[in-house]
C-alpha positions as CSV (number, residue, x, y, z in Angstrom):
1,M,-128.1,8.9,227.0
2,A,-125.7,11.8,226.9
3,A,-123.7,12.4,223.7
4,T,-120.0,11.6,223.8
5,A,-117.4,14.2,223.0
6,D,-116.7,12.6,219.6
7,E,-120.3,12.6,218.6
8,T,-120.6,16.3,219.6
9,D,-117.6,17.3,217.5
10,E,-118.9,15.4,214.5
11,T,-122.3,17.1,214.8
12,T,-120.6,20.5,215.1
13,D,-118.3,19.9,212.1
14,A,-121.2,18.7,210.0
15,S,-123.2,21.9,210.7
16,E,-120.3,24.3,209.5
17,P,-120.4,25.4,205.9
18,D,-117.7,24.2,203.6
19,P,-114.8,26.7,203.2
20,E,-114.8,28.7,199.9
21,P,-112.4,27.3,197.3
22,R,-109.2,29.5,196.9
23,R,-109.5,31.7,193.8
24,R,-106.8,31.1,191.2
25,P,-105.2,34.3,189.8
26,G,-106.6,35.5,186.5
27,R,-104.6,35.4,183.3
28,I,-103.9,39.1,183.4
29,A,-102.6,39.0,187.0
30,L,-100.4,36.1,186.2
31,T,-99.0,37.8,183.2
32,V,-98.2,41.0,185.2
33,S,-96.6,38.9,187.9
34,V,-94.3,37.1,185.5
35,F,-93.5,40.3,183.7
36,G,-92.5,41.9,187.0
37,E,-90.2,39.1,187.9
38,L,-88.6,39.4,184.5
39,L,-88.0,43.1,185.0
40,I,-86.4,42.4,188.4
41,T,-84.1,39.8,186.9
42,A,-83.2,42.1,184.0
43,G,-82.4,44.9,186.5
44,V,-80.1,42.7,188.5
45,L,-78.3,41.5,185.3
46,L,-78.0,45.1,184.1
47,G,-76.6,46.2,187.5
48,L,-74.0,43.4,187.3
49,F,-73.0,44.4,183.8
50,V,-72.5,48.0,184.9
51,V,-70.4,46.9,187.8
52,Y,-68.3,44.7,185.4
53,S,-68.0,47.5,182.8
54,L,-67.1,50.4,185.2
55,W,-65.3,48.7,188.0
56,W,-64.1,45.2,187.3
57,T,-62.6,46.0,183.9
58,N,-60.7,48.8,185.7
59,V,-59.3,46.4,188.2
60,I,-58.1,43.9,185.5
61,A,-56.7,46.6,183.2
62,D,-54.8,48.3,186.0
63,R,-53.2,45.0,187.0
64,K,-52.1,44.4,183.4
65,A,-50.9,48.0,183.0
66,D,-48.8,47.7,186.2
67,R,-47.1,44.6,184.9
68,Q,-46.3,46.2,181.6
69,A,-45.0,49.4,183.4
70,G,-42.8,47.3,185.6
71,K,-41.3,45.7,182.5
72,V,-40.5,49.1,180.9
73,R,-38.9,50.4,184.1
74,E,-36.9,47.2,184.5
75,H,-35.6,47.6,180.9
76,W,-34.7,51.2,181.6
77,A,-32.8,50.3,184.8
78,Q,-30.8,47.7,182.9
79,G,-30.0,50.2,180.2
80,Q,-32.0,48.3,177.6
81,D,-34.4,49.4,174.9
82,S,-38.0,48.1,175.4
83,G,-37.9,46.0,172.3
84,P,-36.4,45.8,168.8
85,G,-36.8,49.6,168.5
86,A,-36.9,52.2,171.3
87,L,-39.7,54.1,169.5
88,D,-41.9,51.2,168.4
89,T,-42.2,48.7,171.2
90,K,-45.2,46.7,172.4
91,D,-44.1,47.2,176.1
92,G,-44.4,50.9,176.0
93,I,-42.4,54.1,175.1
94,G,-42.8,56.1,178.3
95,F,-45.2,57.5,180.9
96,L,-47.7,60.4,180.9
97,H,-48.0,62.4,184.1
98,V,-51.0,64.8,184.3
99,P,-51.4,66.2,187.8
100,A,-54.8,67.7,187.1
101,M,-56.2,64.3,186.2
102,D,-55.0,62.8,189.4
103,N,-54.4,59.4,187.7
104,G,-50.8,58.7,188.5
105,E,-48.5,57.7,185.8
106,V,-50.0,56.3,182.5
107,L,-48.0,53.9,180.3
108,V,-48.0,54.9,176.7
109,E,-47.9,52.2,174.0
110,K,-48.2,52.1,170.3
111,G,-51.7,52.2,168.7
112,T,-55.2,53.3,169.7
113,G,-57.2,50.2,169.1
114,T,-59.2,48.5,171.8
115,D,-56.6,45.7,171.9
116,V,-54.2,48.3,173.2
117,L,-56.3,50.7,175.3
118,N,-58.3,48.0,177.0
119,D,-55.1,47.1,178.9
120,G,-55.4,50.2,181.0
121,V,-52.8,52.3,179.0
122,A,-52.8,55.3,176.7
123,G,-51.8,54.8,173.0
124,Y,-50.3,57.1,170.5
125,Y,-51.9,57.4,167.1
126,T,-50.7,55.4,164.1
127,D,-53.9,55.7,162.1
128,P,-55.5,57.7,160.5
129,V,-52.8,60.2,161.5
130,K,-49.3,59.2,162.5
131,A,-48.2,60.8,165.8
132,T,-44.8,62.5,166.0
133,L,-43.0,61.1,168.9
134,P,-41.2,63.6,171.1
135,M,-38.0,61.5,171.2
136,T,-37.4,62.2,167.5
137,G,-36.8,65.9,168.2
138,K,-39.0,66.8,165.2
139,K,-41.8,69.3,165.0
140,G,-45.3,67.7,165.0
141,N,-48.1,66.5,167.1
142,F,-47.7,63.7,169.7
143,A,-51.4,62.6,169.6
144,V,-52.5,60.2,172.4
145,A,-55.8,58.5,173.3
146,A,-57.1,56.6,176.3
147,H,-60.4,55.3,177.7
148,R,-62.5,57.7,179.8
149,D,-64.6,55.0,181.5
150,G,-63.8,51.3,182.1
151,H,-60.6,49.4,181.2
152,G,-58.5,51.7,183.4
153,A,-60.3,54.9,182.6
154,K,-57.0,56.7,182.4
155,F,-58.5,59.9,181.0
156,H,-61.6,59.9,183.1
157,N,-60.8,63.3,184.6
158,I,-59.7,65.0,181.4
159,D,-62.3,67.7,182.0
160,Q,-60.3,68.9,185.1
161,L,-57.5,70.2,182.8
162,E,-57.3,73.9,182.3
163,E,-55.2,76.2,180.2
164,G,-51.7,76.5,181.7
165,D,-51.7,73.1,183.4
166,P,-48.7,70.9,182.8
167,I,-48.6,67.6,180.9
168,V,-45.3,65.7,181.4
169,F,-44.1,62.8,179.2
170,E,-41.3,60.7,180.8
171,T,-39.0,58.6,178.7
172,R,-35.8,56.7,179.7
173,D,-33.6,59.7,179.1
174,D,-35.8,62.8,179.2
175,W,-38.8,64.6,180.7
176,Y,-40.8,66.4,178.1
177,V,-42.8,69.2,179.8
178,Y,-45.8,70.6,177.9
179,K,-48.3,73.3,178.9
180,V,-52.0,73.1,178.0
181,Y,-53.0,76.0,175.7
182,S,-56.3,75.0,174.2
183,I,-59.3,72.7,175.0
184,L,-62.1,71.4,172.8
185,P,-64.8,70.0,175.1
186,E,-66.7,68.3,172.2
187,T,-66.2,67.4,168.6
188,S,-67.1,64.6,166.2
189,K,-65.3,61.4,166.7
190,Y,-64.6,61.5,162.9
191,N,-62.8,64.9,163.2
192,V,-59.2,63.8,162.5
193,K,-58.0,67.4,162.0
194,V,-57.5,67.7,165.7
195,L,-54.6,65.3,165.3
196,S,-52.9,67.2,162.6
197,S,-49.2,68.1,162.8
198,V,-50.4,71.7,163.0
199,P,-53.7,71.5,164.9
200,E,-55.4,74.6,163.5
201,E,-58.5,74.1,165.5
202,S,-56.4,74.7,168.6
203,G,-55.5,78.1,167.2
204,K,-52.0,77.2,165.9
205,E,-50.9,78.2,162.4
206,K,-47.2,77.2,162.4
207,P,-45.4,73.9,163.0
208,G,-44.3,73.3,166.6
209,R,-43.9,70.5,169.1
210,Y,-47.4,69.8,170.3
211,I,-49.2,67.1,172.4
212,T,-52.9,66.2,172.0
213,L,-54.9,64.1,174.4
214,T,-58.2,62.7,173.2
215,T,-61.0,60.6,174.8
216,C,-64.7,59.9,174.6
217,T,-67.4,62.3,175.8
218,P,-69.9,62.7,177.4
219,V,-69.0,60.4,180.3
220,Y,-70.1,56.8,179.8
221,T,-70.6,57.3,176.1
222,S,-68.5,57.3,173.0
223,R,-70.6,59.7,170.9
224,Y,-68.1,62.6,170.8
225,R,-64.4,63.4,171.5
226,Y,-62.9,65.6,174.1
227,V,-59.6,67.2,173.1
228,V,-56.8,68.9,175.0
229,W,-53.8,70.5,173.3
230,G,-50.4,71.3,174.9
231,E,-47.2,72.8,173.6
232,L,-43.7,71.8,174.6
233,V,-42.0,74.3,176.9
234,R,-38.8,72.5,177.7
235,V,-37.0,69.2,177.8
236,Q,-35.3,68.1,181.1
237,K,-32.7,65.4,181.2
238,V,-33.3,62.5,183.5
239,D,-30.7,62.4,186.4
240,S,-29.5,59.4,188.3
241,E,-32.3,59.7,190.8
242,R,-35.0,60.2,188.2
243,T,-35.9,63.5,189.9
244,P,-39.3,64.6,188.5
245,P,-39.5,68.2,187.0
246,K,-40.8,70.9,189.3
247,E,-44.3,70.7,187.6
248,L,-44.8,67.3,189.2
249,L,-43.5,68.3,192.6
250,D,-45.8,71.3,193.2
């Protein structure tokens, strides 16, 4: 009697060797695999942190700075001081314009702590040295700081400044026009002498009306400080159209 198809298949299957069992990965291979996945996850998290630190904080800070700047200009338009005192107000005392840094107008507020600078503004020093504000008409050093990276990064391009470049500070009533005369690319963050009323490290020996811009360096670190000094060359009254000085029109 001929074998049926089912019987043939069963006979054939029975004659084939059993497949080898799948090998399980060894302990070392499993450890390497897990470690690799952890590295990938850490890399993704680090990338997200960098994006947050260098981009998103700029977005948030710029929005807040714009709102504060709007308040200051609204007060000016209404002929009001920006607070209980025109010189010491939380809203801001004026705007820095530095064409070489290509960063638009920068609101200047009181203080240089992170609670101030993280809002995307510049701040004038009150400690350890008290800045001399230009509106007082007194000789001294108008020392200002801002972040170089993240939180608005208002002084990111400070290294683009050269001797002879203008730095203009705008208040409600006046434009204060300074000219850069000295630059210190790197100094200790503890070097407060650069903020002195007579900044001797800049080459000056006599009292004058100076401005000092400071920020962190190298880029993406806070190890040292980058310093730029300027000297007042003239004061221009604000007209009804708030026409900028020629240094901002070139």
